C-alpha positions as CSV (number, residue, x, y, z in Angstrom):
1,M,20.6,1.4,-0.8
2,P,20.5,5.0,0.2
3,D,17.2,6.5,1.1
4,N,15.9,9.5,-0.9
5,E,14.7,12.6,0.8
6,D,11.2,11.3,1.7
7,N,12.4,7.9,2.7
8,R,10.6,6.1,-0.1
9,P,11.6,2.7,-1.4
10,A,13.1,2.3,-4.9
11,G,10.8,2.8,-7.8
12,K,8.8,0.1,-9.6
13,T,7.2,-0.3,-13.0
14,P,3.5,-0.9,-13.6
15,R,4.5,-4.4,-14.9
16,E,5.8,-5.4,-11.5
17,S,2.5,-5.1,-9.8
18,A,0.0,-5.8,-12.6
19,S,-2.5,-8.5,-11.6
20,T,-5.5,-10.4,-13.0
21,L,-8.2,-12.0,-10.9
22,S,-10.7,-14.4,-12.5
23,E,-14.0,-15.7,-11.5
24,S,-16.9,-17.7,-13.1
25,M,-20.2,-15.9,-12.6
26,M,-23.0,-18.0,-11.1
27,P,-26.8,-17.7,-11.0
28,D,-26.8,-16.6,-7.4
29,Q,-24.9,-13.4,-8.5
30,L,-27.7,-12.3,-10.9
31,N,-30.1,-9.3,-10.4
32,H,-33.7,-9.3,-11.5
33,H,-32.7,-8.5,-15.1
34,G,-30.7,-11.7,-15.4
35,N,-27.4,-9.9,-15.4
36,V,-24.6,-10.1,-12.7
37,F,-25.1,-7.5,-10.0
38,G,-23.0,-4.4,-10.4
39,G,-21.9,-4.8,-6.9
40,E,-20.4,-8.3,-7.6
41,I,-18.4,-6.8,-10.4
42,L,-17.3,-3.9,-8.2
43,A,-16.2,-6.3,-5.5
44,L,-14.0,-8.2,-8.0
45,V,-12.6,-4.8,-9.3
46,D,-11.7,-3.7,-5.8
47,K,-10.1,-7.0,-5.0
48,A,-8.0,-6.8,-8.2
49,G,-7.1,-3.2,-7.6
50,G,-6.1,-4.0,-4.0
51,V,-3.8,-6.8,-5.1
52,V,-2.1,-4.3,-7.5
53,A,-1.6,-1.7,-4.8
54,R,-0.4,-4.2,-2.2
55,R,2.1,-5.7,-4.7
56,H,3.5,-2.2,-5.4
57,A,3.6,-1.0,-1.8
58,R,4.4,-4.4,-0.2
59,M,2.2,-3.4,2.7
60,P,-1.5,-3.3,3.6
61,V,-3.7,-0.9,1.6
62,V,-7.1,0.6,1.9
63,T,-9.5,1.8,-0.8
64,V,-10.0,5.5,-0.4
65,M,-11.8,6.4,-3.6
66,V,-13.5,5.0,-6.6
67,D,-13.2,7.8,-9.1
68,R,-14.9,6.4,-12.1
69,V,-16.8,3.2,-12.9
70,E,-18.0,2.4,-16.4
71,F,-20.5,-0.3,-17.0
72,R,-20.2,-0.8,-20.8
73,E,-22.0,-4.2,-21.2
74,P,-23.8,-6.6,-18.9
75,V,-22.1,-9.7,-17.5
76,Y,-24.2,-12.9,-17.5
77,A,-24.4,-16.0,-15.5
78,N,-21.8,-18.6,-16.7
79,D,-19.5,-15.8,-18.1
80,F,-15.9,-16.2,-17.1
81,V,-14.7,-12.8,-15.9
82,E,-11.2,-11.4,-15.6
83,A,-10.3,-8.2,-13.8
84,H,-7.0,-6.8,-15.1
85,G,-5.4,-4.2,-12.8
86,R,-2.5,-2.0,-13.5
87,L,-0.9,0.9,-11.6
88,I,-1.2,4.2,-13.4
89,R,-0.2,6.9,-10.9
90,V,1.6,7.0,-7.5
91,G,1.7,9.8,-5.0
92,R,3.7,9.8,-1.7
93,T,1.3,7.3,0.0
94,S,-1.4,6.8,-2.6
95,M,-1.7,4.7,-5.7
96,E,-4.3,5.0,-8.6
97,V,-5.1,1.7,-10.3
98,M,-7.1,1.1,-13.5
99,V,-9.0,-2.1,-13.6
100,T,-10.5,-3.4,-16.9
101,V,-13.0,-6.2,-16.8
102,E,-13.4,-8.7,-19.6
103,A,-16.2,-11.3,-19.8
104,E,-15.8,-14.4,-21.9
105,Q,-18.6,-16.7,-23.0
106,I,-16.6,-19.9,-22.6
107,E,-18.6,-22.1,-25.1
108,S,-18.2,-19.6,-28.0
109,G,-14.9,-18.0,-26.9
110,K,-16.4,-14.5,-27.4
111,R,-14.7,-11.9,-25.2
112,R,-15.9,-8.4,-24.5
113,T,-14.7,-5.6,-22.3
114,T,-17.5,-4.9,-19.9
115,N,-16.1,-2.4,-17.3
116,R,-13.3,0.1,-16.7
117,C,-12.7,1.5,-13.3
118,F,-10.3,3.9,-11.6
119,L,-9.6,3.4,-7.9
120,T,-7.2,5.0,-5.4
121,Y,-5.6,3.1,-2.5
122,V,-3.4,4.3,0.4
123,A,-0.7,2.2,1.9
124,L,-0.7,1.7,5.6
125,D,2.3,1.2,7.9
126,M,2.1,-2.2,9.4
127,L,3.1,-1.0,12.9
128,N,0.7,1.9,13.4
129,G,-1.8,1.8,10.5
130,K,-1.0,5.3,9.3
131,P,-0.4,6.3,5.7
132,A,3.1,5.1,4.6
133,P,5.4,6.1,1.7
134,V,5.3,3.9,-1.4
135,P,7.8,3.4,-4.2
136,P,7.6,5.9,-7.0
137,L,6.2,4.7,-10.4
138,I,8.7,4.2,-13.2
139,L,6.9,4.8,-16.5
140,E,8.5,2.6,-19.2
141,T,6.2,2.7,-22.2
142,D,4.1,5.3,-24.1
143,E,1.0,3.6,-22.8
144,D,2.3,4.0,-19.2
145,R,2.9,7.7,-19.8
146,R,-0.5,8.1,-21.5
147,L,-2.4,6.5,-18.6
148,H,-0.3,8.4,-16.1
149,E,-1.2,11.7,-17.8
150,M,-4.9,10.8,-17.7
151,A,-4.6,10.1,-14.0
152,E,-2.9,13.4,-13.4
153,R,-5.7,15.2,-15.2
154,R,-8.3,13.3,-13.0
155,R,-6.3,14.3,-9.9
156,D,-6.2,18.0,-11.0
157,R,-10.0,17.9,-11.6
158,R,-10.7,16.4,-8.2
159,E,-8.5,19.1,-6.5
160,A,-10.3,21.9,-8.4
161,E,-13.7,20.4,-7.5
162,A,-12.7,20.2,-3.8
163,E,-11.5,23.8,-3.9
164,D,-14.8,24.9,-5.5
165,E,-16.7,23.0,-2.7
166,G,-14.5,24.4,0.0
167,I,-13.2,21.1,1.2
168,E,-9.7,19.6,1.4
169,P,-8.8,17.2,-1.4
């Protein structure tokens, strides 16, 4: 397989790296309001996002940014929680992942979307720990293209904000 000009591996689709992590929420994860700590949910979100990024890059990754976190509904003890991650944008060494969290009350079967988060990861070369090129993202569906366009707008916004603040993006 010939290398392209920036020595990146062949492209991959979002389906190839999509992942779901699941966990039952327990009483020791509750805050004083009786809901699961936001930090517990964020840890699950970061784990799910990290799996997506690692599956795409096939190398170690680090979280470099959490761009947006939406807490739409509380999660309760005994809820079964699933964090669904999918890749939505890829740069040369970075990957943006959207993670959607669903909670299910097992006894009733009622499911609800409780969180949506956008995280950016950077792949690291296994030999020297420096940022490493990742495969480009192949957008297959209208939903892939829609989410990618949203990610591009977020990236443009971040770059404009960094310029306004006089810092490098």
